[in-house]
C-alpha positions in Angstrom: 26.4 53.2 -59.5 24.7 53.9 -63.0 26.8 52.6 -65.8 26.2 55.7 -67.4 24.9 59.2 -65.9 23.2 61.1 -68.5 23.7 64.9 -68.1 20.8 67.1 -69.7 21.7 70.8 -70.5 18.1 72.5 -70.8 18.0 75.2 -73.7 21.5 76.2 -74.7 20.5 78.2 -77.3 17.9 80.1 -75.2 19.8 80.0 -71.6 23.5 80.0 -70.9 25.0 83.2 -70.2 28.4 84.0 -67.8 29.8 80.5 -68.6 26.9 78.0 -67.0 27.9 75.7 -69.7 30.7 75.1 -67.4 28.6 73.2 -65.2 28.2 70.5 -67.6 31.5 70.1 -68.0 32.5 70.2 -64.0 30.2 67.3 -63.9 31.0 65.4 -67.1 34.8 65.4 -65.0 33.9 64.9 -61.9 32.2 61.8 -62.7 34.3 60.7 -65.3 37.5 60.9 -62.4 35.4 58.6 -60.6 34.9 55.9 -63.5 31.6 56.9 -64.5 31.0 57.0 -67.9 29.0 60.5 -69.4 26.6 61.3 -72.0 25.5 64.6 -72.3 22.3 65.8 -74.3 22.2 68.9 -75.5 18.3 69.8 -75.8 17.4 72.8 -78.2 14.5 74.6 -77.4 12.8 73.4 -80.6 13.7 69.4 -79.0 11.7 68.2 -76.6 13.3 67.5 -73.5 14.2 63.8 -72.7 12.4 62.4 -69.4 15.4 59.9 -68.8 18.3 61.8 -68.1 20.1 61.6 -64.2 21.2 65.0 -64.3 19.6 68.2 -65.7 21.2 71.7 -66.3 19.3 74.9 -67.0 21.5 78.5 -66.9 20.8 82.0 -67.6 19.6 84.7 -70.1 18.0 87.5 -70.6 14.1 88.5 -70.2 12.6 87.2 -73.6 14.5 84.2 -73.9 13.7 83.5 -70.3 10.1 83.7 -71.2 10.5 81.8 -74.2 12.5 79.0 -71.9 9.2 79.1 -69.8 6.7 78.6 -72.5 8.6 75.9 -73.7 9.1 73.6 -70.9 5.5 74.4 -70.0 4.5 72.6 -72.8 6.7 70.2 -73.5 6.4 68.5 -70.0 9.4 66.2 -69.9 11.0 68.1 -67.0 8.6 67.4 -64.5 8.3 63.8 -65.8 12.1 63.4 -65.3 12.0 65.0 -61.9 9.0 63.1 -60.7 11.0 59.9 -61.7 13.8 60.9 -59.1 16.2 63.3 -62.0 18.7 65.9 -60.5 17.8 69.5 -61.3 20.5 73.0 -61.2 18.5 75.7 -61.9 20.9 79.1 -62.3 19.8 82.5 -62.2 16.9 82.6 -65.1 16.6 79.3 -64.8 16.0 79.3 -61.6 12.9 82.0 -61.8 11.4 79.8 -64.8 11.0 76.6 -62.3 8.9 78.4 -59.7 4.8 79.8 -60.0 5.8 83.0 -61.2 8.4 85.8 -62.5 8.9 89.4 -63.7 9.0 89.6 -67.7 10.6 92.6 -69.7 8.6 95.2 -68.8 7.7 93.4 -65.4 4.7 91.7 -66.4 4.0 88.6 -64.4 5.1 85.3 -66.6 3.9 82.0 -65.5 6.5 79.6 -64.5 6.7 75.8 -64.4 5.9 75.2 -60.8 8.5 73.0 -59.9 9.5 75.2 -56.7 7.2 76.9 -54.6 8.9 80.4 -55.3 8.0 83.6 -56.7 10.1 86.0 -58.4 9.7 89.8 -59.2 11.8 92.4 -60.9 13.8 94.7 -57.8 14.4 98.3 -58.1 18.4 98.1 -58.5 20.6 95.0 -60.6 22.7 92.9 -58.4 25.8 92.9 -59.6 29.5 91.4 -58.2 30.8 89.0 -56.0 28.8 86.6 -53.9 29.5 84.4 -50.7 27.2 82.6 -48.7 26.5 80.0 -45.7 24.7 76.5 -47.0 21.9 75.2 -44.9 23.9 72.8 -42.5 21.4 70.0 -43.3 23.0 69.5 -46.5 26.7 69.4 -45.1 28.3 71.8 -47.7 30.9 74.3 -47.4 30.5 77.9 -48.2 29.3 79.0 -51.6 31.0 81.3 -54.2 29.7 82.6 -57.1 29.0 85.6 -59.3 25.6 87.5 -59.4 23.8 89.7 -62.2 20.5 89.8 -62.1 17.1 92.2 -61.2 15.6 89.5 -59.6 13.5 89.4 -55.8 13.1 85.9 -55.0 10.0 85.1 -52.5 10.5 81.2 -50.8 6.7 79.6 -49.7 7.0 76.6 -47.0 7.5 73.8 -49.9 11.2 75.0 -50.2 14.2 75.4 -48.3 16.8 78.3 -48.7 19.7 77.0 -50.0 21.9 79.4 -48.4 22.4 82.2 -46.5 23.9 85.3 -47.8 27.6 86.5 -46.0 28.5 88.8 -49.4 26.0 90.0 -52.0 22.0 90.4 -52.5 21.2 86.4 -53.5 17.0 86.2 -53.3 17.0 90.0 -51.8 15.8 88.6 -48.0 19.4 87.5 -46.7 19.4 84.4 -48.4 20.1 83.3 -51.9 18.8 80.1 -53.9 16.7 77.3 -52.3 16.4 73.4 -52.6 13.7 70.9 -52.8 13.9 66.8 -53.1 16.8 67.2 -55.5 16.0 70.7 -57.4 18.5 73.0 -56.6 18.1 77.1 -57.5 20.4 79.6 -57.3 21.6 83.3 -58.6 25.3 82.2 -58.7 27.3 82.5 -61.8 30.8 81.4 -62.1 30.2 78.5 -63.5 28.4 78.0 -60.1 29.8 74.2 -60.0 33.7 75.6 -60.9 33.5 77.6 -58.0 31.9 75.0 -55.6 33.4 71.4 -56.3 30.8 70.4 -53.3 27.5 71.4 -54.7 28.6 69.6 -57.9 28.7 66.2 -55.7 25.8 66.8 -54.0 24.1 66.6 -57.7 26.0 63.4 -58.5 25.7 62.0 -55.5 21.9 62.1 -55.2 21.6 60.1 -58.2 24.6 57.8 -58.4 24.7 56.9 -54.3 28.2 57.7 -52.5 31.2 58.8 -54.7 34.4 58.3 -53.8 37.0 60.9 -53.2 38.9 62.3 -56.0 41.9 64.6 -56.4 40.2 68.2 -55.6 43.5 70.6 -55.6 42.1 72.9 -58.7 38.4 73.5 -57.5 39.6 73.6 -53.9 42.4 76.4 -54.8 39.9 78.2 -57.2 37.2 78.6 -54.6 39.4 79.4 -51.6 40.7 82.4 -54.2 37.3 83.4 -54.6 36.2 83.5 -51.0 39.3 85.3 -49.9 38.7 87.9 -52.1 35.2 88.4 -51.1 35.3 87.8 -47.2 35.6 90.6 -44.4 39.1 90.0 -43.1 
């Protein structure tokens, strides 16, 4: 277990919609509850992405900030280096699309992503807005995910990734799946913020870089998750 957990929040000046910064706060709280000190680095789009972080987070955003974020990440190279040395990454919505090979710009034009995930995204015919619930790939050992989606993306998964989950309610990738994962990278359309609504997902990211985690009191998080699931799942 590291003496200090380094959390890197990428481009909050461009990509931080629908409370996605809450994912940072959840990781900080759940690490500290286990006696793990944390250090959080907010990396603005004018700054280089540090290569020595433990967990990296990137959130959602509008079309133009998404394009700018992708351009700067491609030039920077710091996130690629961090992933190669074993860091974990959670990429949400626009950030999820950026991690792929290509995504749709503001007019639907193809924009190059950073290529960390074997996915390609384009613009769908209608916006997906509302609550989402999805059953997670059993290999990850997580309970049903819950969150809020607001996007026009359609994401196609290549052979280099696995679906994170399969939708019970909502749109997700647009083909019955939601998000994807490969190695220590998780991509998802879930806002909420995602880690507040899904504490087991937060612990999965932490465990990848710290090793086995002791149990903590999950009462508040579980109550929030269960309330949202009751509201959206069929009776």
